[in-house]
N, C-alpha and C positions, 0 to 999 in steps of 0.2 A: 436514645436520644435526652429523654428526661434524666435516667440516672447520669448521664454528663454532665449534664447543664447541674445537676445540683453536686454534681462531685464538684464541680469546675465554679461554682461559688462559695464552697466553701473550702476551697484552696484559695481562692484571691482573701475571703478575710481573714483568712488564717494571715496571710499573707504581710616668682620675675625679681626679676630685678627689685631692687630698693630704691625710694626717692631720697635726690639731694637735696633736701629742702629747711628753711629757716625756722626759729622754733613761729614765725609770727604766718606763715605763710601755711602750717603742716595743719586744718583745717580746713583754712580753704582750697587745699589739693585735694582734701576728699571730699567737699560738695561739691570739685568741680567736676569730679571723677562721673559723679552720676549723670553725669548729661551723657558721658558716653554710649555711643553708637551698642547695639549688644549686637556681637560678631555674625555672620554671614550665616546659617548653619550648613554643615555639609549636603552636597545635593539638587544642593539650588543656588547653584551659581552659575544658574545660564538661564535665559526668559523659557526655553522648549522643558525647563526641568521645575519650572515655577508650577503650574498651573494651575485651572480656573477659578479655584477657592482663595490664593494665595494672598495676602493683604498686603497692605505697602510696607508694612513690619511686624516681623512675630512678633508678642507680645508675650511671655512668660506665664504659667498660669498659674502662679500663683498674683500675677496683677489681673487677674478676670474677671470682671466686675459678676456680680450676683447679680441674673434676671429674677427673682422670685422675690431676692430683698429688697431693687429698684423698686417695683412694683408694688409693695404695703409702704414703699416712701411717697414714691404717687399718691395710694388710696390716702394715707394718711396728708397729706399737702392738701390736697382737696377736702375735705371732713375741713381742716383749719380753714382753707377757701371761704370751706362754703357756712359758716360758723359767724368767720369775722365779715361777713357780708349781713349775714343775718342780726347780726346785733350790731350791724350800724344802720341798716336801718330801720331798725325798733327800739333802738335807745335818741334815733331823732338826732345823737349830740348829747347827748344827756343821759346815765348810769339812772338816774332820778324819775327818768318819761320813761326808761323798759323795767323797773320794778311797779313801776303803776301801770301797767300793762295790763289788761285783764285776761284769767288764760286761753279765751276766744278770739283774742287776736292773734295767738303767740303760735297755738296750734296747725294754723293753715304753712305757717314756715318749718314748721316741725316733721309736718310729715311731709309737706314736699320735701323737703334736706333728707329725709330717711328712702323715702321712693328716688331722691336721685343718687342719691349711695346704691342702693339696687341695681338702676337700670344702666350707671354707666361700667358698675363691673356683669350685669349678665350683657353688658353692649360687646364685653371685651377691652375696653376704654384704655385697659391698662395691660393688653397683650404687645403692642407695636410690631405687629410682624415686620421680617423683612420685607416682601412685595408691599407693605399700605403705604400711599406718598400719603405728605402735609395735608393736602387737600381730604382723601378718604377720610384721613382721620378726626378731621374739627369732624366734618360732616356727622362722626358717628354722637360728638359729642351735642348737636342736635338733637339727634335724633331722643337721647339718653335726656334732655332736659323739656323735653316737648311736653310726653306725658308727668313729670310731674308737676310742673308748671298751670297746666292747666286742673289738675287734678287741685294744685293748690290754689288756684284761681274762682274754681265753683267750693270747693268748701269754706273758702274767706264769703263768697257772697249767700250761703248758706246760715253761717256763726256768724261772721261779726263783716254786714256789707261795705260798713267805709273801710273796709281791711284789702280791696280788693288790688283798688291802684296800687297800696304800696305791696301788693303779690308781685304784679307784675313789674314794677320798680325792681322787685327782687330778683326775678328774674334773670332781665334783660342784662342788669349789673353781671350778674352769677354766670352768665355766655358770655362776657365781654371778660371774665376774669381767669374763665371756665379756658375762653380760645389764648389769653396770654400765655396764659402757666402752663396747657397741654404744647402750646408750640415752640416755648421752650425745651419741653422734656421731649416731643418728638423729634427736633433739632441734636438734643443731649445723646437719646440713644443713638440716631441716625448713626453721627457725629462717631460714639463709640464703637459703633457697630465695624464700621470704615474702616476704624483703626484699627480691631480683629480684639475690642476687652471687652464686646457681650456674647459672642460665636466660637462657641464651644470648639479646640481641633482637635483634630484625631484623625490616625492613622487608620490604617486595615489592614488586615493580615490575614490576605485569600488571592488569586484575581481570580475567582471566580463567579459565576454568574448573578450569585444573592452580591456581590461587589457592586456589579455595574446593576445592580434595582439599587440598592442604597445609594452611590451614587450621583446617578440617576433622578432619584427621590431627592436629595441631599443639593441636587442644582434645579428641580423646581422650587423647592422652598428659600434655600438661603437657610436655613435655619444650623448647617452643621457643613462647615471648612474641613474638607478632607484631605490631608496637606499631602498623603501619598501613598502609596502600598508596598507589600513586602507579599511574600510570595517561592517557596522553598524552592519551586519547582520551575525557576526560572528559562531554562531551556523552552517551555510548552506557551510561554506569559506573555502575554505583547508590553507590547513599553507603553503603552498610556491603554487607563476604562476609560473614555470619556471628556480626555484630556488632564487626566490624572494621574499622574508617575510613578512607572513600577524603577523604585528607588534599590529594590535588591530582594537578599535574603532573612528570615530570622537572626540572622548573626550579624549582620548589615544593621537588624534596627535594634540589637541590642546595645549598638556600640554607637548608637546616629546621635549625630548634637542635633537633631531635633526635637530633639525625648521631654528638653524642658519647655519645649512648645507646644505639650500636647497634655490634653483633660485625657483622654482616654483611647485602649485600643481595641479599635470592635473586629473579631473575628468572625469572618462571613465562613461558614461548616454547608456543609449539604448534610444530608437527614442520617447520608450510609460515610459518612468519612468521623466517626466514634472516634477512633486508636489515633487518629491525625491529630483530635481535638486533643487529645488527653497529653497525646506527644508536647503540641503548640501552648496549653495551661504551664505543661512543667515547666517549660523555659521560656515563658514570660512570667512568671508568678515571683521572679528572681524582682524584675519591676520596681521601680514608686509606682508607677503610673497605671491608673485605672482599666479595666479589661472587662470588654463588655461578648457576649454572647451573640449574635445576630444568627437564628434558629429557623430553619424553613417550614414550620411547621406548616401542615398542611390543612386549608379552608382557614388560616387567619390573614390578616394584612400585616405582613413584617412589615414593608416599609411603612406604614405610619406609627406600627409600635415601636420600633427602633428610634427614629427620630425624635418617640416623646422623649422617650430613655435618656436620649444623647441630646437631646436642648438643654441648657440650663437658662431657660427664660423665658417669663411667664405668658408674656415671655417665656414660658413654659416651664413647668416642670420635670427636674432628673431626679430617675428613679433607676437602681444598682447599687453601686458600691453608697455606705449611708455615705454624707457628708452631714453635720449640722451647723450649718450656716449662720444661726444667732452665737452659736460658741465662736464657731469662727469671728466672726463681728467683737466677738467680749474681748475676745483674747487682741484681737488688733487695737480697740478703743486700749484695754490694759497695759499692754507695749509701749501706745502714744504717749498718754498719760504719764504715769511713774518715768518710761524713758526717758522723757521732757527736764520730770524736772529728777531724775536722777541726774540727765548733765547737766543743769543748773546750780548742784549740788556739785558734782564734782566739779567742776569749773578749775577751780582752784587748786584743786591735788594736779589735774591734767596740764596745766601750766605747769607748776612745780616737778610735775616725771618730765616734761618735754625738756626743760632746761641741764635737770640731772643727766640726762641721755645725754643731752645736746654738747652737755662740759666733760663726762665721763671719758670719751671715743669717739675718732673722729668720724664723720659718717654724717647717713640723714635721721630726721628724729621719728619719724616713722617706719615702720614696714608690714609692706600688703604682700596678699599668698591669697594666688586662686584656691579658691575651696568649693564644695558640693553643699545645694544648699536647693531647699523645697524641692520633690520631682529633679532630681538633681541635675538641676540649677548650677548651671559655671559662676560662684560669686565673688568678688573681693573683700574679703576679711580685710579687718586695719587693726593692727596692735603700733605700743612703742617697743622701738628697736633694741633688744635685748641680745643681740649678739653682735660679734664683731663683722662689720659689713663684710670683709673677704673670706666667710669664711661660714655665710648664711644659707640657707637650705630652702628656697619658699618653695620645692616640690620635698620636703621631710623624709626624704629619699633617708636619712642616720636623724633616730629622731633622742630626743634630751635624755642626754643621764646623771647618775650623780658626779658630783666636782668634773661638768661638761668642762673642758680649755675652750669652745669657742664662744661661752659666754661673759660680755660685761661683770664690775663689780653691783653697777649698777640695775644691771639687765635682771644679775641673782635675782637681788631684793625686789623689785619687780614683777618678777614671774612667784616668788617664794607668797607672793600678796594676791597674785593677779591682778596687779597697777597698771601689767601693761596690756590688760584685757579691755580695758576702764573707751578708746577712742573705739569699740565698736558699736556702743550706743547708740551711733553714730547707723552704722548698720540696720539695728535695730529702727530707728524713726525713720530711712529709708522702707520698709517694710520687706531688708530680703532676709533680717535675723529675727527672733523672738528675744525676751528678756530671758524665758525656758524652753528651750525644746533639748532635742538631742545635741552635741558638741560639732558645728562642723570640722571633718578633719579633711587632712592638703588631697589634692586629689595625685591618686601615684603612692598617698604614702604608703612605707613598708613596713612588717610587724616582719622580727627575724628575716630580713632577707626576701621577704614576699610581698607581693600586694594586697593590703587589708581587706581590701574588696573583695579578693578570691579566695579567703579563709576559713567565707561565713558565706550561706547559698543567701541568707534573708539580710544580708548587708544593706543595700538597697530601701530596704523595707522603713531605715529610720529617717530614708529621706523623703517620707509621705507628708512628715509636718516642717515647717523653718527651723533649721535648727538656732541655736540658744545661745546663750552668752552665757548662764547656766543648767543644771538638767537635772533628775532627776538620777540619773546617772552618776552626777558627782559628788554628791552630798553620802550617795550608798558607796564610795568609797572606790569607784573606778575610775580613776581619778590621775592628769596627765598618760603619761607615752601608753601603748600596749607594744608588748614585744611579741607577742604570743599567738597564738591561733585563738584555747582559751582564752585570753584578757580581750580578745577582739568579743567571742562571745558573749560574754559577760558582760561588757557595755552595750552591743546587741540586743540580749535579752532587758537590758536597763532603759532602755529607748524603745523596743517593742513596746513597753509595757505601759512606759509612760502615754506615747503614743492613745494606747489603749483607756489609758485611764485619768486624759486632762480634764481640766475642769480653772476654773479660774479662783478658787478654794487650797485646789493643790497649787495650782502655781504662788500661790504665794504662803502656804508652808515651803516649797522650795525653796523661795525668795528668801524667810527668815532662817530657812536652815545654812543658807550659804554662805553666810557669814563664821558660825560657829564654827563649820564643817574645815574651812577656808585656813581657820589663823588656829586651828586645835588639830592639827595634821602638817605638822615641818617637816614630816619622814616624807611626804610622798612626790618625789620630785614632777617640778611642775616647766 
């Protein structure tokens, strides 16, 4: 079974109509669309299919908050708070007073601050367990502050007797400040968890005894949300396991609309099911979702071990498929900063293009199209309309060709210069897309009469990262339509290569190379 687990890990790691808008209303309509509710995923249309873990609203996995990142943020906030209170007490309103303090007067506060940082971490004040109430959390703060405060007071009496009163005052002010900050943090975490933004969503493959054990442990801890169970042996599977519905077989899972909301797929197996595990991994490896094996190794507490790997709150640490939270945060900041500047700089150009589109042919200024985003999430991508309304192809069943008679005169120019893509800056700011990433393809897009996603087994791997306005494939020559299986395979190869190599400097290189690639390639059909 250990060989199966290793092989499994290796396999996983390789792995509408248009709008009638006036120019003035175009961007307003884009903004309004962000408020639209997510469609109800298939299989959750009735209360009996929701199960005990179902939140009020399903949140796409791209919007899931990182518990570890939040914990670090709360720790940093406490350090800033302790520093501010300490400086306020010691300075007595004057920096000159602070500068003239002897080391013996400052030492108790420094000692108390270091001890408090350690006791807060040791008492798990940044864990925010799902079952912990606000009173219990604040009691942790009191306990964490007691030892540092007493130690600082005792040290002050030994080294600088007159500072003892100030240390007591420091402790009381700090307690009130920590109460206020941690109350706000607890309320925020509680709200995020209730809304489904902090609790990882998983689905289970295999209606086995291990599945029952996992769901039972999850019900007790509420550290993960098990949305459903899938099993190929439906004739022997129950309708529910501890209230969690059995939604179908593996084929249903591959096509299920709930997948964009799922952070991880858990295969529950027995030690005798090696052949079945290999078959499931071969089937599931085409999905962009992370996959975890639940192993029932004798003498090991697998429930606790699996929950530890599945949860993404330190709220607790996640192991398994590698995810670099720092890199993801930097990429998001890069998108927000550069995307905002680009939106401001492009505003005059967008206004001119919008006017030209409106005057060149009857119909709306903007064209929207459903495409696949991160984790196969369905997103609405915006473009300036480049085709005549009556022949617009929202599903990309017929890809654009040279001298395409559907394209207007203005449309041909804005496609050749990629000005039609500028409204996608709004998708970037919303968090649905990134400046750099695999280009989003239309859902059901066809290449040579066949759906592109069926031509290459690893096609969905390109959805393991947010789609981008530009990408590695585009500057390497894979631009425009993909008409054959070889072209699809080339595009996917570049996209996967980018996902594996992504960094902030790589992104800036691609952004810099995009403009010369676009204007230096007039022959590519776009």
